[in-house]
C-alpha positions, 0 to 999 in steps of 0.5 A: 498031877491029877490022879488018872483014876479020878478023871471022870470025877473031875469031869463030873465036878466040872459039870456041876460047876457051869461057871467053868463050861458055860463061860459065855453065859456067865460073867465070872471074874478071874478072881472068882474063877481062881476061887473055883480052881482053888476048890478043885485043887483042894478037892483033887489034891493038886494045885489050882493051876494044875486043875485049870491046866487039866481042864484046858487039856480036856478042852483040847482033847475034846476038840481033837475028838471032834475034828469035823466040828466047826469052831462055832459048835464049841462052847469054849473056843481054842487058840489055833496054836492049841490045835497042834498035837504030837504023837503022844497027844494023839495016842492019849486022845485016841485011848480016852476018846471012847470013855470021855467023849460023851461026857465032854460032848455034853459039856462042850458042844453047843447043842442044836435045838431039835424038833422035840425041844421046842 
């Protein structure tokens, strides 16, 4: 299991690896993704599968934090069954929301062009 004290570091490493969170823009093979997750596992002293599961959980957590956003606003779609939350998930999401939401929004919400970005 990922050390909770390294969660922000984990998110930062994901940010530095756009092949993970810009999966629509990149065509990355499953083999290459497996190599990336193996590197994450080694870096964070967890298995590659646990690293990938941690990221999948953060995607779900981010969607929970943005309940009013439409599906097309998210970089990575989730399956409908992934949207179910239990009381423990709700409590964790609420407690982490303040700390993680800005980082996850930057990675996982598709930004809309603003007048200043033209």
